[in-house]
C-alpha positions, 0 to 999 in steps of 0.5 A: 610606613613609620616616620623616618628620623631623616624625613625627606632624604629617607623618603627619596632613598626609598623612592630610588629603591622602589624604582630600581625594582622595576626594569620597565618603570613604575608610575606615580600611582604605583609608587604612591601605593607601594610606598604609602606616600601622598602623590604630592610629596612623591611628585616633589621628591621625584622632581628633585631626583629628576633634576639631579639625574637620579630619576628619569621620566622619558614621557610626561605622565609616563613611568619613572626609571632610574636616571643615568646619574645613578650608574655614573655615581656608582661607577665613579665610586668603584673606580675611585676605591682600591680593589683591595678595600672592597674585597678585603672583607670577603677575604677575611670572612672566607679565611675565618670560615675555612681556617685556611689562607686566602688570596686575591690576584689579578691577571697580568699577561701570562702571570698573576699578581697577588694583591692581597693575602690573609694568612690562616692560623695554621699557615703554610709556606708558599711562593705567593706574597703580596706584590709577587707573581706566579704563572697563570696557567697553573694557579687556581686564581690564574685559571679562574681569571683565564677562563672568563677573560678568554672565554673560548677555546680559540682565545685561550689557545691564542693566549697560550701560543702568545706567551708559551711555552707554558712552563711545567711547575710540577708533574701535574702542570698543564703545559699544552694550550689545547689541553688548557682550553679544554680544562678551562671549559670545565672551569666555566661549567663548574663556576670555579677553578682548582689547582691540584698541586699544579703550581706547588707540590702538596698544595691545592686551592679553589678559586673563583673570579671577581667581576665587580660589574665588569664583563671580564673578571677584575680579580680572582679569590682563592682558598689554599691549603695542604692537600691533606686538608683538601679532599675532593669533597671539601674542595667542592664545598669551598667551591660552592661557597666561593662561587656564591660569595663572590657573586654576592660581592659583585 
């Protein structure tokens, strides 16, 4: 292993990275072999990491695990950062890759609230503005959020009954909670949602949920364009990229 310009700090980080690869723990001997470090140095660094809660050794002489402070620090970081700051780089990459407008939104009752928007060079006129709202049941971001926030037919039907009647924004809008539940089953199977002119005539979008380590999505991201630029093949391509990109993000 090459010498690091930051010495023991870098070695401590390498130790944490290696421990994190082993869900069943890793012994001192295994760490020494994998990292090429003397056991005496490892023992000293592990002692410091254990003292701060970043490493744990439940049994004397047993394997090492990541400590609870690792998780606590990570969650404090995410909770303190603005969601837009975390996801903005993803929006910029998607807008550049597809040369289309990209949105991020969160669910609020029966509506979505737009948190961020990156306009494409060939922008189009839409009802979406940062801070603005649209109905959840007929937007791509809304359906991506609903599909995983209410992951059963019973849950989505109850949501529809609570906030209904669901308004028809266009001739393509799904207004029946039961039909919406069936539709969202397909969204979950596919891994992304489609808006086929259900919110605005002539506008289509592809959307995927963003989880950020949570069990339910905290937001959704969509790529939006005029229907002439959104063939079924292109929507499928965007959907696969979106699904992979948000998974890497979270």
